[in-house]
N, C-alpha and C positions, 0 to 999 in steps of 0.2 A: 351459635348465633344463626338466626334465620336470614335468608337471602334478602328480605325486605329491609334489613338494616343497612345494606350497602349497595343494592341494585339501583340503577337509575330508573325511576318509575316512568318518566315521560321523556326520556332522552334529553333531559335538561340537567347539566352538571350541578346547577344550584340546588337541586332536590337531593343530591347525595349528602348523606350525613357526614361522610368523610370530608367532603368539600366544606361544609358548614363548620365543622370542627377545625379544619385547617385554616379557615378564615379567622377564627377565634385565636388560633396560635399566632398568626401573622400580626394581628392587632396588638396582642399582649407583648409580643417580641419587639415590635416597633417602639412601643412605649418604654419597655424595659431597657432596651439597648441605648436609647437616647437619654433616658433618665438616669441610669446608674453607671454607664461607661463613660470615660472621659472623651471629650471631643478629640478627634484625630486617631482614636484607637481603631485599628483595622477590624477588630472584632465586631464593631458596630455594623459595618457593611456586610461582614461575613454572616452574622446572625440574621440580619434582615433579609439578605439574599437567600439564605437557606430556607427561611420561613416562607418567602415569596415563591421559591421553587416548589416547596411542599404544597402550595395552593395552586399555582398556575399550571403545573404539570397534570393535575387532576382534570382541570378544565380542558386543556389542550388534548389530553388523551381521550377524554369523553367525546370531544368533537371529531378527532381523527378516527375514533372507533367506528364512525359511520362508514368509512371506506377502507380502514386497515385495523383489524383487530390485533395484529402483531404490534403495530405502533402504539395502540392503546395500552397493551400490556407492558410494553417497554417503558412508556412514560409513567405509568403507575408505579413501576419499580423505581424509577428515578425519583419520583415523589417520596417514596418511602425512605430511600437513601438520604435524601435531603433532610428529612425530619430527624433521622438518626444522627446526622451531623449536628443539627441544632440541639438535640438532646445532650450530646457530649459537651457542647458549649455551656449549657446551663449547669450541668454537673461539675464542669471545671470551675465555673464561676463560684459555686458554693464551696467547693473543696479548697481552692487556693486562698479563699478569704476566711476560712475557718467557720463558715456558716453550715447549717444543718440541712442535709437532704432527708426529708421525713421518711421513716420506715413505712413499709406497706401497712402495718397494723397500728401505726400511730393514729390516735383519734383525729388529729388535724388532717392526716392523709385520707382517712376514711370519710370524713366530712367533705373534703375537697373532691374526692372521687364522686360522691353522690351529687354534689352541686354541678360538677362538670358534665356528668352524664345527663342531668336534667335540663341543662341550658346549652343551646346551640346558637344563640343570638350573640354575635360579637359585641353588640352595643352594651350588653350586660357586663361583659368583662371590662370594656373600656371605662365604664363607670366605677366598678368595684375596685379595680386595681389602683385607682387614684389614692386610696386610703391605706394601701398595703405596703409593707416593707419589701426590700429587694429579695430577702430570703423567702418570704411568702409568695411573691409573684413568681420567682423561679420555680418553686414547688408546684404552683398552679400550672405553669407552662409544662413542666415535666409530666404532670398528671394528664393534661390535654394531649400531649404527644403520645403517651402510652395508649390512651383511648383511641386516638386517631390511627395509631399503628394497627390496632386490632381490627378496626373497620377496613383499613387498606388491605390487610392480609386476607380478609374475607372477600373483598372486591377482587383481588388478584385471583383467588381460587375460583370465583364465579367466572371471571374472564377466561381463565384457562378451560373451565368446563364448557363454557359457551363456545369457545373455539373448537374444542374437540367434537362437540355435537353438531355445530353448524358450519365449521370451516371458515375460510376467509371470504372476502368480497367476490373473488373470482368464482368460487363455488356457489355462492348465493346467486350471482348473475347467471351462471349456467343453469341452476335449478329454475330460476325465473324464466329464462329463455325456453327451456323445455316445456314448462307449464303453459307459456304463451302459445307455443307451437301446438300443444295438445288442444287448447281451447279454440284455436283458430284453424284447425285442420291442416296445419302446415306439414305434417309428416307425409312422406311419400312424394313430395314435390320433385319434379325432375330438374336437377341442377343444370345451369348453363353449360353448354358444351358436351352434353351427354345425350345419346340416342336422337340424333337429328338436328344438332345445332353445331355450327362452327367446324364441320368436317369430321366429327367423331361418329363413326357408324351411320353417317347421314348423307344428305343430298349432295354435299360438296365432294364426295369421293368415297371410296370403299375403305372401311377400317381406318378412318382418320387420315387418309393419305392426300386429302385435298385434290383428288383426281389425278395424282401423279403416280404412274406405275413404275 
């Protein structure tokens, strides 16, 4: 997969395909949990929270990445872990209810993968799932999660490579400072307290003694 599939093109997390797909997952999950799980079931909150974490941590990591690439990478990993937690919930739902998790080469799964790959607008899913069964919606969500995971893994690899090549914010600031000094002729400036100021080899005494022998 090429970098353009998961890099932030303009430092805006909303342009990330992974974020857009994670938003679709959240909207599908919110509907699914409240539609098919019984009120009071703790799984509702767990699934919605996992889906929310899968989206919010991408946004937070993207923003934190301006000053901390380490934090960006950490939050992206948290995002991936949250989505895998959600994936297990969907798989558990299907298994314990005797419903079918579609095989990879099942025509329904093939068709769903193609649809999910082509659509990143969560409004499309909010409309379509109104007419689908719990089994179908769960399989749609599973497909979205797998596709999002591919994008996130690509994003993590890019973040790791970017960190290796550019370092963290301190290294960037150091390079920027050195470049500023070069442009402004700041190299060779005499620091305060050296050669003639504040008593170091200067007028206040010999060899920094402030005139005391």
